[in-house]
C-alpha positions in Angstrom: -12.7 -9.1 26.7 -13.5 -10.9 23.4 -16.2 -13.4 22.4 -16.5 -16.9 21.5 -17.2 -16.4 18.7 -14.8 -13.9 17.0 -10.9 -15.1 15.7 -7.2 -13.4 17.1 -6.2 -10.8 14.5 -3.0 -12.8 13.8 -5.3 -16.0 12.7 -7.3 -14.0 10.2 -4.1 -12.6 8.5 -3.9 -16.3 9.0 -6.5 -17.1 7.4 -5.4 -14.2 4.6 -2.0 -15.0 3.1 -3.7 -19.3 3.2 -6.2 -18.1 1.0 -4.3 -15.6 -1.5 -1.4 -18.5 -1.7 -4.7 -20.6 -3.2 -5.1 -18.4 -6.2 -3.2 -19.0 -9.2 -0.9 -17.0 -10.1 -3.2 -14.9 -12.8 -5.9 -13.9 -9.8 -2.7 -12.7 -6.8 -1.3 -11.1 -10.0 -5.0 -8.7 -9.2 -5.0 -9.2 -6.4 -1.2 -6.7 -5.7 -2.6 -4.5 -8.1 -5.2 -4.0 -6.6 -3.6 -3.1 -3.0 -1.0 -0.9 -4.7 -3.6 1.3 -6.1 -5.5 0.5 -2.8 -2.2 1.8 -1.5 -1.5 5.1 -3.7 -5.4 6.0 -3.9 -4.0 6.4 -0.4 -0.8 8.5 0.0 -2.9 10.9 -2.8 -5.3 12.0 0.0 -3.3 11.9 2.5 -1.2 14.2 0.1 -3.4 16.8 -0.4 -4.9 16.6 3.3 -1.0 17.9 4.5 -1.4 20.1 1.1 -4.7 21.7 2.8 -4.2 25.0 4.1 -6.1 24.9 7.5 
């Protein structure tokens, strides 16, 4: 059982969405660009892991 001081995952997600939407458009673009770069880096890392012989 979770301690009382922890937010459920759904509430944390909603807080993140609300914070994102409260940003000005130029800052939103930066956040989206950063998230896109993280996904691409993770994809490249996974491709390297799959390609390496084990």
